[in-house]
N, C-alpha and C positions, 0 to 999 in steps of 0.2 A: 302351912304349905305341904303338900303333899310330897313324898320323897319318891325318887325313881329307883326302880331294883336293877341289879346287875344283868338280869335275864332281858329286862327291856332295853337297856343299854346295848347288849350283844344283838338283840334281834334288830335294833335300828341301825347299827353299825353294819351288821351282816348284810341287810338289804342295801345300804349305800353303797358298799363294796360290790355287791352283785351287779347293780345298775351301772357303776362308773369304773369298773376294772379296765375296761377298754380305752378309757381315756389316756392310760398312760403311754398309749402307743400313738397318741397324737403329737404333732410338732407344735411349732409357734406359726400361728396364723392370724390373719387380720390386724386387729389392733395390737396384738402381741408383739409384732414386728418393731413398732415404734417404742412400746413400753418396755420392752426386754432387749432385743437384738441392737436397737439403735440408741438406748439410754446409757449414757456414760456414768450415770449415777449409781449404778451397779457395780462398777468396777472399784475394786479395793484402792486403788489409786486416787479415786476422787473423795476429797475431805468429806465426813459425814455431814457437815454443816450445810453442804449443798443440797442434801436432800429436804432441808427445811426452807431453802431459797427458791428451789425449783418445782415446777409442777410435775403432775404423774408421768410425763412424757419427757422430763429431763431439761425442759426449757425454763430459763429464769423466768419468775414470775413478774419482773418488772419489764419484760420484753412484751411488745404488741402482739407477737405471734403466739404467746403462751395461751394454752387452753384454758387457764386459770383453774384447773382441777387440782385442787392442793390435798394430796393424799400421801404425806411423808412416811407414815408407819406402814402403809401397803408396800411402798417402794423400799422400805427397809427390810422386809420379808423377802422381796425379790433379791436384795443384795445379799442376804444369808443364803439364799439358793445359789448364787453365783459363787460365793465363797467355798461352798462344798462341791459344786458340779459345774461351775461355770455355765456354759450354755445347753447343758444337757436337758433336754426339756422333760424327760421322765420325772426328775425331781420336783420340778414346778407343778406338773399335774398331780404328783403323789401328795403334795402338801395342800393342793387345793381340795383333794378327795377328804383328807383329814379335817380340813376346815369345815366342809359340808356336813361331815359326821358330826362334828362338834355341835353346828348349828341345829342339827336335827334333834340331839340329846337336849340342849337347852331349850329349845322349842317344845318338847315334850313337858318339860318342867313347867313352863309357862301356861301350856294347854291345861295342866291339872288344876290351874288356879280357877278355871271357868268350866271345865268338863269334867265328866266322871273318868275313873281310870282306863275305861275301853274306849271310850270315844278319843281321849288324849292320845292313845296308841294309833287310833285310825287317822287322826288327823296329822300325827307326826310320819307316820307310814306313807300317807298321801303327799306330805312335803317331800319325803326322802326321794320319791320316785316321779315326782311331777317333771314332765319333759321340759317345760318352761324353764327349767334350772340349767338346762345343759350349757347355755352360753355363759352362765355365771360361774359353773363348776369346771367345764372342759375348756372353756376359753381362760387362758392365764390371766389375762386382766381383769376377770369376773372375781377374782381375789379380793378386790376393794370391796364387792357386796357381800362376801363371806366374812371378812373380817369385821367390817361395820356391823352386820347383823349379830355377831357374837357379842360385841361390846353394847349394841343396842338392847338386846334380849337381857344381858347382864344388868344393865342400867335399869331396866324396868323391874326386874326381880329384886334389885337393892331397893327400889323405891317402896316396893308392897310391904318392906318391912320397917316402914317409916311411922307406922301408927301403933302406938303403945297401947299398955293397958288404960282404961278409962279414956280413951281417945287422945292420948298425951302424944306429944311429938317426939320422936326419937331422931336427932339430928345427924349421927353418924352415917345411917343409910341415905339420908338425903345428901350429906357431902359425897359419899362413895358414888351416889347416882351422877351429881355433877361432874365428878371426875371421869367416870365412865362414858357420860355423853360426849365430853371432850375428846377422848380417845376413839370413840366411834365415828366422831366427826373427822378426825385426822386420818382416819382410814377411808371414808367416803363422806361426802357432804351431807347427805341425807340422814346420818346418824342423829343429827340434832332433833329430827322430828319426833324423836321417842320423847321428848319434853311434853309435847301436846298430849301424847297417849297416857303418860303419868298424870297430866292435869285431868283428863277425864276419867281415870281410874279412881283419883282422890275424890272428886265430885259425886260420881254416879255409883261406883262400887264401893269404895273405902267408907263413905259416909252415907252412902244408900239414897242420896237424894234423886227424884225424879223431876222431870220439867215442871208439871203441875205445882209441885210442892215448893220448889224455887221460884216460880211465879207468884204463888200466894204469899211467900214470905216476903218477897220484894214489895209487894201491893201493901202489905200491912205496915212494913217499915216506912215506906213513902207517905203513908196516910197517918203516920204517927201513932199507931195503935200497937206498936210492938218495937222491940229491939232487937238487934242482931244476936243470935244465939251463939254462946260461947264456942261450941263445937265448930260454927261457920267462921267465926273470927279465926280460929286455930286453921281452919282449912284455907283461909284467905292468906294467912301468914305463910303456910307452906307453898302456895301457888305463887306469891309474890317472890320468893325465895327462888324459886325454880324459875320464873319468868326473867327475874334479874340475871340469874347466871347466863341464861340463854342469851340475853341481850348482849352480855359481855362477850360471848363466844361469837355472836353475829359481828360486832365491832371488829373484833380481832380478825375475823375471816374477811371482812371488808378491807382492813388495811393490809392484809396479805395480798390480796388481788389488786391492791392500789387503786381502789374504786373503780376498776374497769371490768367491764363484762367481756366475755370471749365474742369473737366475730363469728357469725353464722350467715350464710347467703340462702338464697331461694332453692338453691340445689339440695341443701341439707333439710330445709324444712320450708316448702313451697308456702304454706299457709301463713307462716310468720310474717311475710312481706305481702300478702295479698290484702286487698281492700275489704271493707265490711260489705255484706255480712258474711263473705265466703270465710273469712278468718274465723269468725266466732263459730259458725256452723261446722267447719272442718273440725276445729279444735274440740268441739263438743261430740262430734262423732268420733272421735279418736277414743273416747272413754269406753263405749260400749265394743269397739274393737279390741282393746286392751283386755275387757272383761271376757269376750269370747276366746281369746288366745288362753285365759286361765281356765274357761269351761270346756274348750275343745282344742287342746293343742296339737292338732293333726297337721298343720301346716305352718311350719316354723321357718324363719328367714333370718340371716345374718345381717341383711341391709334393707330397711324400709325407707330409704330416703328417695328424693327425685320423684318420678311419677308413679312409685308403687301404689299409693292411695290417691286417686284424683280427688281435686277439691270438691267440696259441697257448696256449690255456688249459688243454690237458690233454695227458696223455703219447700219448693214443689219437688225436690229431690227425695227420692223414695227413701234413702238411707236415713232421712231425718225421722223416720218411723221408729229405727232401731235406737236413735238417741233418744225419743221420746219415751220409748218403752224402758230404757235402762234407767232414766231418770225416776220414772213413776215406780220402779220396783225400788230403787235404791232409797227414794224417798218415804215409802212404805215401811222399809226397814227401819230407818231412822225415826219415825214417829212411833214405831212399836217399841224400839230400844228405849227411847227416852220418856214415853209416855207413862208406860205400864212397868209396876214393880215385878220383882221375881228374877229367879236365876236364869230363864231363858232369854229375858230382854236384856239382862246384863251380859251374857254371852254374846248375843248379837251385836250389842253395842261395842263391845272390845274387839270383836272380829271386825266390825266397819271401821273402827279406829286404825286397826292394823292395815286394812285395805286403802283407805283414804288418805290418811296424813303422811304416810311415807312416799305416796305417789304424787302428792302435790308438787315437788319440786320439778318433776318431770312432766307435768300434765300440760304444759304449755298455757295454762289459764292465766297465770299471773305474770309470768315473763316467757319469751320464746327460749327453747332449748336447741341443741344441735341435731336433733333427730326427729322422725315423724312417731315411730315405735321402737322401743329398744326392749328386747326380753329380758335383758338382764336386770333392769329397773323394775321389774316384778317380782324379783326374788322376796322382798320382805313383804308387799302386799299379798303375795300367794299365802304367807301365813294366815291372814285373816279369811282368806277364801278357803283354806283347808279346814280352818276352825268352824266356819259356817256350813260346809258339806258334812264335816262329822257331827256338829250338832243336828243338822236335818236328818243325817242317816240314823242317829238315836231316835229321835222323834219315830221315825218310821219302823225301826227295827222294835219298838216298845209295843207296837200293834201286832197282835197275833197273826192276823192276815197277811201282814206285808213281812213279817220277820225273815223268812226264808228268801223271799226275792230281795229284800234289802240285802242280805248277806251274798247273795249271789251277784247282785250288782256290784258290791263293794269289792268282792273278789275279781271281778272282770275288770273294773276300772283300775285297780291296782297293777294287775297283771299286764293289762294292755299298755298302761303308762310306762311300766317298767320296761317293757319291751321297746316301747317307743323311744324313751331314754337311751337304752343300749344302741339301738339303731342310729339314733341322732348323733351319739358320740363319734361314730364312724364318719359324719359329715365333716367333722372338725379335724380330720386326720391331715389334711393338707389344704392349701389356697384353692387348688383345683376342685376338690371334692366339696368344699364348702360353697363356692359360688356357683357350681353346678347344681347343688341340692337347693340353692336359693333361687335359681331360675325356674326350678319347677313350681315354685310359689309365686314368685313375682316376676313375670315375663315384661311389665312395664318399665323395669328399672335399667336405664340405660348404662348405668356404672356397672352393674353385674354383667351385662353383655360385653361390655368393654374388657371388663377384667378377665373373663373366660377366654376372650380372645387374646389376650397378652400372656396366658399362662401354657405351659408345656406340661401335660401329665407327667408325675414322675420326677419333674425337676423343681428345685426350691425356688419359690417365688417370694422374695423378701420385699415386700412393699405393702403399705397400708391400703393404698389406692394406686390403681394403675396409672402409669404417667401420661397415658393419652387421654385418660378421663380429666386429669388434673389440668391438661392443656385448653379444656373448655373454659376453664377460670382464667386462664392466663391469656387467652384469645379475646374473651370478653373484656378482660380488665384493658387490654391493649386497645380495643375499641373506644371503650368508655373515657379512657384518659386523654383521648383527642379532644374532649370537652373539659376546659379549664375548670368549670364550676362542679365536675365529678371526679375529680382527682381523689378526693376521700373515699369515694365509693370504690374506685379502681385499686385503691390500697387496701381495702377491706377484702377485696378478691383475691389479691395476692396473698394476704395474711391467712385467708381462709385455706388456700391450697397448701400453705406451709403447715398450717396446724393439721391437715389430714395426712401430711406426708412430710416431716420435717427433713428428709433427705432429698427432696425435690430441689435440685441445684438452679433450674431455670427460674423457679419462682422467686428465688433470692435475686437473681440477675436482674429480672424484670423490675422487682421492686426497688432494687437500688437504684436504677435508672429513673424510676418515678419519683423516688425521694429526693433526688437531685433537682428534678424538675419542680418540686413542692419547696425547694430551698432548704433541705433537711440533710445536709450532707454528713452529720455525725451519725443518724440513723442509716443513711446509706452506707457508710463506712462499716456499720455494724452487720448490715445485710450481707456485703460483700465478704467479710471475715467469715462470717458463718458459711458462706459457699466455699470459701477456700478450705474450710475444715473438712468439706466433703469431696473436694477435688483440688489438691495443690499442683496439679500438673496441666491445669488450663491456662494457656496464656492471657486469654481474653479477661479472665477474672483478675489477673494481676494487673492488667492494663487498665480495667474499670476501677480499681482500687487507687491506681496511681491518679486518675481523673478526679477521685473524691479528694485526695490529698491537695491537688490543685486549688479546688474550691475551698478547701480548709487552709490554703495560703502557706502551705507546708511544700515547697519544691524539692527540698532535701529527700524527704519520704516519696515524694511522687516520683523523683528520678530513680529512687532504689527499685520502686515497683515496676517502672518502666524497664529497668535493666532485667529485671526477674522474668518479666514477660518475654524479652529477647533471649534470654538464656534458654528458654523452652521452645520458642520459636524465633530464631534468629532473622526471619523475614517477615514478621509482624508487622504489616505496613503501618498501621496507625501508631504502633509503639515507636516505630522507627521515626516517624515524622513528628510527633509530639515531643519525644524525648529529645530529638535535635533541636527542637524549637525552645525547650526548657533549657538547655546546654547553652544555647545561643543568648538567651534572655539572662543567663545568671551573670553575664559580664566577665566570666572567667576565661581569659584567653587561652588557657591550657586546654579547655574543653572543645575549642573550636574544630581542631582536627578530627575528634570522634564525632562531632555533630555533622560536619561535612560529609564524613565517610557514610554516615546513617542516612543523611538526604541523597547522596549518591545512590546507596542501596534502594532507598524509596524510589526514586525516578526511574531506576531499572525495573521495579515492579510495577510502577505506575506511569509509564512515559507519556502519557497524554494528560498528567494532571499539572496544571500551570504552577500550583502551590508550591512543588518541590523545587521547580527552577527558580522560582521567586525567592525562597528561602536561602538558596545557594547564592544568589545575588546579593542578599543582606549580608550574609556571612562574608563574602568577598568585600562588601563596602566596609564592613569592620575590620576587616585586615588590610585596608588601604589598597586592594587590588582591582584598581578601577576598570580596567580592561576586562577582566573576568567578570565583574560585576555587571558590566554593560553587556557582555555576551549572555549571561544567564537572564538578566531582565528582558533582552529581546526575544530569548526563546519563550519565556512565560507569555509575552505579549503576540507572539506568533500563534501560540496555542489558544490564547484567550484575548483576543484583541480589546475588549473592553474590562481587562484587569485593572481596576481602578489603582491599586497599590502599586502594581508594577509600573504603569504609566507614571504616576507622580513620582516615584522614587527614581526612575531613569531620568526623568526631567531634572529633578534634585541633583542627581550624580554628574550631569552635564554642567549645571551651574557650579557646582564645587570645583569642576575640574577645567574651568576656562572655556566651556564649550557652550556659553549660554545661548548662542543662537540657534544651536541643535536641539536645545531644549524646547523651543517655541513650537515646532511641529508636534512634539511630543504633548505639550500642554494643550494644544488646539486639540487633539484627539481626546485627551482626558476630558475637556470642558465639552467636548461634542456630546460624549457619553453622560458626563455628569456636570450640567451647566452650574450647579448650585456648590461646586467643590470649592470650599473657601481657600484652603491652602494652594490650591492651584491657581486660583484667582490672584492671590498675593503674590505667588511667584513669578507669574507672567506678566503682572503690572510692573513689578519691579525690574524684570529684563526689559520690557518695552521702555521703561523711564530710564534706566541707566546704560543701556546698551544701543537700543534702537532710537534713543532720543524721541519716542514717541508718546510725548506728554499726554495727547488726547486718548490713544488707546489705554495708557496706564490709568488714567483718570476713571474711564468707563469701567476698568476691572474693579478699582477700589470702592467706586460708587455701588456697584452691583453688589459687593460683600455688604456694604452698609444697608442695602434693600433687604437682604437675606437676615442681617443681624445688626441692627442699629447701634449694638453695644459693643461691637467688635472693635477692640482697642487698637490692635495691629493694622487693621484696615483705615480706621478713621485716621491714625497717625500718619499713615501712608499718603492719604488723600490730603492732609495738611502740607506734606511734602510737594505734591503736585500743585497746590496753591502758591507755595513758596517759588516753585520753579516757574509758575506763571506770573510772578512778580507781584501777586495780589496779597500784599503783606497784611493787610487789614483781615482780610477773610483767613489768611493761614493763622494769625493771631487767635482769633476767635475759635478756630478749629481747634487749636492746641488747647485752649483753655477748656473747651468741651471734653476733649481726650483726657486731659489730666484730670478733670472731675470724674471720669469713669475709672482712671487708675492713678489715684493720688499719690501712690508710692512709687510710681516709676520715675526715678531720677533724670533718664534720658529725655523724657517729655519735657520735664520742667528746664532742663538744660536748653532744649530747642526751643521753647517758649521764650527764654531769656534772649537767644540768639536773635529771634524775630524781632523781640521788642527793642532789642540793641540797634537792629538794623532800622526799625522806623523812627527811632529817636535821632539817629545819625543822619536820615535822609530829611527828617523835618528841621534840622538845624538851618538857619538861612544863610550861614556863611559857607555850609558845606555843599559843593556841588558834585563831589565823587567820593567814591569809597576807597579809604585809604588801604595801603597795601598791606598794613597790619591786621586790617578787618579780613583780607583775603587769607592771610596766613592763619588767623584764627578760624575762619570758616573751614578750612582745609584740616587744622587739627581736630575740629569738630567731627570732620566727615570721618575720620577713623573711629570715632566713638558711636558713630550711628548705628542703630541696631533695627535688625528685621527678624522678628521672631517667626520661626519655622520648624519643620520637624520632619524626620523621615516618617513615613506612614507604613506601619507593618500591619498589613491585614490580610489574612489568608481567606480566599475565596471558598465556596462550599465545598466541603470535604466530603469524600465517601462516607456514606452512614455505615456505623457500627451496630449491629443487632444486638449485641450483648452491653452495650452501653450508649448513653447519649452522645450527641456530638459536642462534647465538651472541650473543645480545644483552644479556647481563648486563655491567653496568659498576659497578665499585666506587665507593663513596660516602665522601667524606671526613666522619669521625664527629666531631661536636660534641655534647658533653654539657653538660646543665645541671641543677642540682638544683632540684626543683620542688615536692616534698612537705613538710609541715611537721608538725612536733610542736608541739600546741598545749599551753601551760601553763594549766592550768585554775585560775579563781580561785575563792574561797570564795563563797557566795551572797551576802556583803555588797557584792560588785561592783555598781557603778552600771550602770544601762542605757546611759548613754553609753560607759562603758568597754567594755562588751561589743560595742557597734556599732564602736569603733575596733578592737578585735581582728578583727572580721569583716571590716573594710575592709582589714586588714593581710593577712588570710588570703586575700582575694580577690586583693590586688597580687601576693602571692607565685606564685598561680596564673598570673597573667600573663606571669611570665617564662619564656616558652617559645620566645623567639625564636631562640636557637641550638639546634638539633636534629640528631639523628643520622639521616643518610638511609642505610638499607640496601636495595639494590634487591633483592638475593637474600635476603629476610626469612625467619623461621624457616619 
């Protein structure tokens, strides 16, 4: 292996410094903002282990919004920069410049494996000045390319030493190669592709095989006319070790990203979501586009997404000619390098390997990536390009007629490339200069136009992507989520917006709302907590998080977050309303005064919302303030005449306060709007039977209930009472038997069935012509035990919508059941008036026992 001299190193480093000195005056731009300014993993207070748990942008790999770019060693160098200079951009750019110089020197050493000394220096100089590298060197996040390239080349150089005397295997360089591959991969993912280059080197360079030789050997072995040569077995052993090591690295890498690929959208890479053949034609066309950038780097751009390169949608598109030409040229070089022996073919083969293999992960041919074209991913492939150019230049310069022209052309290329690089560095000085330079190249990119419109020259612009551009994602996701079958697609758009700009608060808010809709409260909680890291003074965010805790059945934490929202905004209407509701539902009497005050503040802000008055009425009912409760309920009904819950609870209030006849018109209104209201029908039937003595009307109510729900125990039981009132004891008995079958554990049904059977037995006795007074007393006693199940209905009508969270205002109620309706044991006509009055009093007393009720916010 040829050594490099100190003069060569000095030349290379000097050229690098001359081309990139002005990069030291550039700031943090584009992706630097997320990777450096917003990345907490750089801070000394962050545990070092976080670097190995988070992605390149500081997002935990386990989170869906993670970009899945795992480069902990690169982030470690950023952290070292931060340790010495915090956020002083000069030190970051200076270290990038040094790394680029190191890559150029190591690349010179690699070139000398395949080129003569002069050609190697030419290739290295061309690599040092090539303008395509500006994004990787001047953009701070390009350090991933630089570090990965250092270990990439070091791994290859180590592997070239694995062949010992007499073609023996030297295992130490192979072990070192595997280690360096792992390190290169931890700097950037494409580092693993060096394994493929080592395999090609082993077969076609170290062993000297050509494709025809390999083919003939394989044919001879298959025909049984020969055996596998020992040298080939050794080669296979080395390749197996390499491939097995690579497979382990891949498995570990897949485990790190938890088998999840990052989310990309049509805005990042339109062709990735396009149908055939547009997808295939466009992806193949991008290959000559990248090749042209290497050949003629005159028009460089920081952002090639969206509409920068229109889709190739037809075979008749003229751009397919460029694709065909590229593949013909590439195919001819591959055939030449594999078919013919000689140093020239070996040089071409290794150059092609350096171009093709490291580019495969970014080619879109095997899996889509989050960009159309990215100049920084051409950093390693440009090495192969520079070797090809240097090799071609040497071929020309060896011809006497073209020698001078070849030197002149070389000088012009190196000089113009150096000037272009120097000028291009200034484009990366600020966000404004970067986006303005990009618009000169790509006028079809809406994102660039938007970003320029967001930036004030001379003012720091700390965002990866302009907020208004990301609103396109948010708005599209908001439209898509209206379709229940496309919720996952909407979530992908939110995640993409977050991956493009992790500090985009609105994306977290919208995604949290969607996740609640998808019944994923834990993930919604995660989204809102992340948003709160960005803005702890936003009352809406605390409110949203409270809603999540309600979904998680944690009312204590929900109330804490409601209170936090009200500390920031004491008149936050939704926080006032829902926190009061939560206090009311807690059953804690000490919280009721505060709940009442919050509801009073709410109705002051929203005087036309019947819900506020309704819940004030419910609080008053809890406090036994019947007159106040009646006033609030009437206020709610006045604002909203068809307020179902207010109508029912006002009727219930009247029935509890010996004003049953006043409840009837309220129930009439309720059933006019909601004829299928079961609780209303039961209460009306009870009042008609026990107060109005309207057995026919009561019977219609209970029959209506059974039409709606034949298995309604309460309605069926009360219908049995009607049969008893009608003195149809046989029918009453049959009815109670059926009811008991529906609710075999209800003791009161069994007791009433026994009463009816006892009555039937007493009437069937031939000697008995009347009902004894004892039976009457027994019936009266049973009267007090009769039950009528009912409940307060607590159901808020439609609330004002909240733009930062879904309308998640429902809270479960603790159910309390009380039996309230009765079976009346009728006496014979010989009962006295006083006895009848006593029975009436007991019946009324039974109806008053409605103090323990069931509250159901989300009623039927």
